[in-house]
N, C-alpha and C positions, 0 to 999 in steps of 0.2 A: 485438631491439635497439631497438624503438620506431618503426621505419620502417613506412610504409604497406605492407600486403600487396597487391601489384599484381595478384595473381590473384583478388582479391575486387572485384566490381562494376567501377566505372570507375576503375582505378588505385588501388583500395583504398577507394573512397568509393561509397556508394549513397544516392540521394535518391528519395523516393516521393511522388508527387503524388496526393492525394485530390481529389474534386470541388471542395473549398474548403480553406482553411487548416487545417493539422493539426499536432499535437505528439505526439511519442512520449515516454513517461515511464518505461517499463520494457521489459526484454527477457529472453527465456528461450530456452534451447537444447533442442531435441529430441534424443533419443538418436541419430537418424539424421543429425544435424548441421544440420538445418534450424533457422532462426532465426525466432522470433516476437516482434514488437514490438507494444506496446500503448500507447494514449494516447487522444487525443480529436480529433474533426474538427468543424469549424464547419459549420452547416447554415443556408443562407439568411442569411448574415451581412450585417448592415446597420450601418455605423459609427454609434455613438451609441445604438443600440438594445440591449436586453438580449440576451445571448448565447444562442444555441441550439446545443448541441453534443451529439454522440453518442459512445458507445464506438467506438474505431477499432482494428483489428488489421491487421497485414500480416505475411505469412510469406514467407521467402526461402529459396532453395536454398543449399547451403553455399558456392556461388560468388557469392552476392549477387544473383542474378537473382530476380525475383518468382516465387513458386511458383504456377503456373497451376492446380494441384489444390486450392487453398485459396480459397474464396469466389469473387469475381469478379476475375480477373486477379491473384490474390494478396492481395486486400483484403476486409475485412468491416467493416461499421459497424452498430451496434445502438442503437435508440432505446428509452428508457423512456417512461413517461407524464410528460412535463414538458419543461423547457427545457434545463438543463445536465446532461449525463450524461458523466462523465469516468472513464476507466480509468487507475488509477495503478499497478497491479500485475498481473502475468500469471504463471500457473502451468501447468506441463505435468504431467498425471497419468500414471501408469504405463501406462494403457490408451490413451494418445495424445490423450485429450480435453484441451481447453484451457479454463482458468478465468481470466476477467478480473474484477478487483475494483477498486472505486472508489466513486463517489457518484452518486446520481441525484436529480434535482429533481422532487419530487412536489408538485402543487398542494395536496394535503391535509396534507402533513407537512413541507414545505419541502425539506430535503436529507436523504437517508438513505444509510447504507451500501448498496452495490449490488454484485451479482455476476451474471455471465452465464457459462454453460458451453456450449462449442462442441464438436461432433464434429470429428474430425481434418480433415474437408474444409471446415470453416468454417461449416457450418449449425448452428443453435442446437439444443442437446440438450434436447428437451422433457421428458425424464425428470428434469430438474434444477429444483428450486424450482417456480415456477408458469410453465409454458410456457417453461422454460429460464432464467428470471430469478428473482432474489430481492432484496428490498430490506428494510432493517431500520431502524426508527426507535427511538432510545434513550429515547423517552418524553416528550420535551419539545417535539416538533414544531418544531424549529428547524434547526440545521445540524450534521449528522453526516457525517463523511467517513472512509472507509477509505483509508489511504495505503500500506499494506504488507500482504502476505498470505503465508502459508506453508502447505504441505501436510503433514499428519501421515502417519505410515506406515500408519495405518488408513483413510486417505482423507478424514478430516475436514479442514476448511478453517478456518484461524485468520486473522482479519482484524483489523488494528489501525489506529487513527487518532485522531480526536477527536470529542467530543460537546459542543455548546454549548447552554446553557440558553436558554429563550425570552427571558428578560430580558437575556441577554448577559453576565450577571455571573459565570457559571461556564463553564469549558472544561476538560475532563478528558481524560486518556488514555481511549480507548474500545476495547474488545476484544469481538469476537463470534466464536463458533465454530459452524460448520455441519456437519451430517452430510454424508456423501458424496452424499446426494440433494438437498442444498440447503435443508435444514430446520434451524432453530435447534436446537442440541444442548442439550437440557434437563439433561444431566449436567454441563454447564458453568455454574456460577453459577446453577443452578436454572432460569433462563429463556434461557440461551444468550448473554447479554450481561453485561458488567460495565464499570464505570468506575473509574479510579484517580485519586484526588485527591492532589496533592502539598502541599495546604494553602494554596495561593494561586491566584488566577486569573492567567494561563490557560496551559495546557500541552497539547501535541499530541505524539502518538507518530508517528514517521516510519519505524520499522523494527520488525519482529517476527521473533524467532528462536525455534527449537524445539530444546530440549536432547534428548539421547537418552533421558533419563528421563521425558520428557513435559512437563517444566516449560516455561513460556512466558516469554520475555524481551521486554520492550518498551523502546524507546529513543527519546528525543525531547528537547524543551526547551520552556521557557515562551515564549509568543508575545507577551508584553507588551512595550511599548516604554519604559515608565516605571520599570522596575525591573531588577535584575540578572537575567541569563539564564545558566543553568547546563546542563551535561549532566544529563539525568534518565534513570534506569533503574528499571524495576520488574520483579519476577519473580513469576509466578503458578504455583501448583500446578496439576496437570493438570485439576482440577475447578473452577478459576477463582478460588480464594481466594488472597490475597497470601501469599507464602512468607516466614514470619518469620525463616528462616535467611539471608535475603539482605538485606544492608544493615540499615536500621532499619525494622522492620515490613514488609519486602518492597520497600522503596524505597531508592534511592541518588541523591544529589545531589552533583555535582562542580563546585565553583566555580573559576573562573580568576582569582581575586583580584579586582582592581578592574576587570577586563575582562569583557565579556559573552562567553558561549560557548554553543554549541548543538550537540547531536548529531543528525545526520540519517541516519546509516547505522551498521551494525555487522556484525561477523562473529564466529563462534564458532571458536576454535582447537580442535585435536584434543585438547588437554589440558583443555578446558572453560573456559579463560579467554576473556573477552569483550573485543574490541577495538572501541571506539566512535570514530567520526570525525565531524567537523563543522567548526565555525569558532570562532575567537576574534577578537572585535572590540572596538573602543573603544565607550564609551557613546554617543558621537555617531555611531557606525557609519560613520565616514569611511573606514575600511579594515578588512580582516579577514585572518586567517591560517588556514592549515590547522591543525586541532587534533585530537589523538588522545589517547585515554586507554585504559588496559588494566585490567581488573578480574579478580579471582580469582572464578571461577564456581562452584567446588566448595563443598559444604557444609563 
């Protein structure tokens, strides 16, 4: 009925304090009912100085208490080589391992897609990627960020977000697929990564969904402030090519008339239809409304 569950945490509420300020961006449930939250924690924060952040995870028992069997007092933080490392998505594998996906700031390539895999107790799984971590540059050494991830039934990991060119004139949906061992999957778009251009600058994917037939759906919206903003969807075949049976050339754009709109979440219905959610706002962005759209997903 929407009332707080008083049996959880402190009257239905839990707050977790890391050594410094922190944000949670995603949450996942384990089969045993434990809850894993992922996000970012500030490190040596100094107002006015560039941010230094690490991946941050916390695991809770079903009643909301910290899980002492995970990391240190229920918390884990992970640093890449750089300043800003942020986890935006968390996945639970069938073997109990935990995958956190987001972006990492590398001095050599600026920002890259990033992922870390942990054992069930919160220690880094060194069998994944390089010493438990993987980072992926989309080739222009600028700003690439994974904002959503999904697990395939074969254990492969699909991550989606955006890739910005070095000159800042191009920003596309970006998708990467990794093997279960944390290596780019070369059966996907030949090199494991692909970008989706909607014909104008700039757009970002905020959600990735997996169909039962292996096709991949990405959902997002343009990030420009000086033009119309629409719901954007694209569907890829299992090997990474755009699916021509979806929309126009694998892409769908939904306008909200003279109002800006943007999709930042989506779910798949059991009948294959896609429900995308986001916002509808005025051009001046003085206010916004909940916005939903449903699409026919079957060929």
